[in-house]
N, C-alpha and C positions, 0 to 999 in steps of 0.2 A: 460635475468635477469633484465635489467633495466625496461622492461615493467611490470614485476611482482611488483617491488617496486613502480612504478607509480600507479598501480592498488591498492596496499595496501594503499598508501598515499591518493588516492581519497576516498577509503572506510572510512578511519579514518576521513578525512575531512568532509564527508557527515554525518557520525555518530555524529561528533561534532556539525554539523549544526542542527541535530535532537534535540540534548540536548539544544541548544540555542532556538530552536523553542518552546520547551516545558520545561521550567525550573523546573516545579513542578513534571515532570514525574518520576524522580528518587526517590522522597520521597513520592509520592502518593500511593494510594491503588488500582488504576486501573490496571486490569490484562487482557491480551489478550491471548487466547489459541485456539487450533484447534485439533479436532479429526482426521483431514486429515494428519497431520505431527507433529512431535515433534520439539521443538525449537532446532535449529542448525542442524537438519537432512536434508537429501535430500528430495526435493519435489517429490511427486509421479507423474507418467506419466499423470494422469487425469488433473493435474493442469498446464501442459506444453502446450505451444502454439501449434496450429494445422496448421500453415502456415510457409512460409519462411524456409523450410527445417526441421522444427520441427514436430514431429509426436505424439503430445499429444492430449488431448480431449478439452483443453481450458475451463475447468470447474474451477470456483472459489473454493478455499477450504472453508469448513464450518469454520466460525469464531465465537467464544463465548467470552463474556467479562462480567466483574462484577467490582464493586467498583467505580461506577461513583461518582465524587465529588459533593457535594451540589452546586446547582446553575447551573448544566449542563442543557442547553436548546436545544442543538443538538449535533450530532456526525458526524465525518468524518473519512473515512478510505482511506489510500493510500498504494500503493505498489511501492517501488523504488528499482531499481538495481543500486547501486552505482559503481559497477565494470564494467558497460557497457563502451566500448571504445569510448565514446563520449566527455569525458572531464567534463561532468556534470551529468553523470548517465542516467538512462532511467526510465521514469514514465510508469508503467504497469497498474495502476488502481488509479482512483481518484473518490471517492463517498462522497457526502456531503448532508446536510439537512436530515440526519437520525434522527427520533424522539428519544428523550432521554429514552423513554420506550422500545426501541429496545434492546434486550439482545444478539442477535446473527444474523448472516446471514447464511442461508443454502447454500450448494453448488449448483451452477446453471451455465448454459451455459454463457460464457463471451460475446459472440457476440450478444446475444439477452437479455441482462440482465435487460433492462428497465421493462419488464413484470414480473420480479422476485423480484425486489427490493421493499421495503415498499413504500406505496403511499407517495408522496411528496418529496422523496429523488431524488437526481440528480447524474447520472454517467456522468462525463464530459470527455473531450478529454484526450488521453494518447499520448505518443510519437509515437504510431502507427498511429496517425492522426485521430482516430475515438473514440467515447465514448465507454465505456465498458471495461471489464477485458481483457487484453492481457497477457497470461501466459508467463513464462520464455522461452527464446529461445536464449541463449548465442551463440557466435560464436563457431564452432567446434574446439576443441583443446585447448580452454581457460581453465584456472584453474576454478573450479566451482565458479560461482558467488553467491553473497549473495543477497537474496530477502527480503527486509525489509517491513513487513506489520506493519503499524502504525495506531492505533485507537486514535483519538483526541476527548476529551470532550470539548465542546465549550460553551462560555458564551453568545452566540447569537443564536436565534431560527432559523435564516434563512440567508444563504449567497445568496445575490441577483445576482446570475450568472446562465446562461443557460448551457445546456449540451455541447454547442459549446465552452465553456471556456477552455483555456489551463491550464495546471498545474501551469504555471508561473502567471496566473491570480488568481487561486484559493488559492495557498499557502500563499500569504500575508494576506488574510482573515483569514485563519486558524491560522497563527502565531500570528496575532494581537488579537485573541480571545480564545486562548487555556487556559483551566483551568488545564488539566492534559492529559497525553498520556501514551500509553503502546505499546511496540514493541514486535513483534514475527518475528524471522529471520529463513528463510529456505535457502537451498542451491541447486544449480543445475548446472551441466556441461554436455556436450555431446562430 
């Protein structure tokens, strides 16, 4: 029972951090959606990791957005599991330097995503230790985890970091330059 309360506390803390990172997000008009899953619903097997005992296809979901604020010069997308039993969550996806003319990302293989992302964008390291999308793969028996996809509209055109950058290196750039953000949450348990 205590583990459940700790997990809920971590989730609430990280959701609070997201609101601090993007103060305009709750009042802005930026929206993020996906035809792959509905907000709050379970993520389909296609989006689930394909290693470490998980049997998904490790495909990114298709993501669509609209309502970018005036002055947007680039976009970033992250995927965080705040319920991961690490004490700080688990970064599953970090993409930045997307052109502001981009309105969606189509579903694509996560392990080889550099060839599917728009030119000039960067997919950096995740907590799996490699760049690219790594789908959900929570421990068996855990309560379903929350997977928070966040789109950030940024006031800078370029984050000067390589694909070998860690989430801890990328997130300060995002936090310091966010104009607006939108969140889409899916769930998954096994």
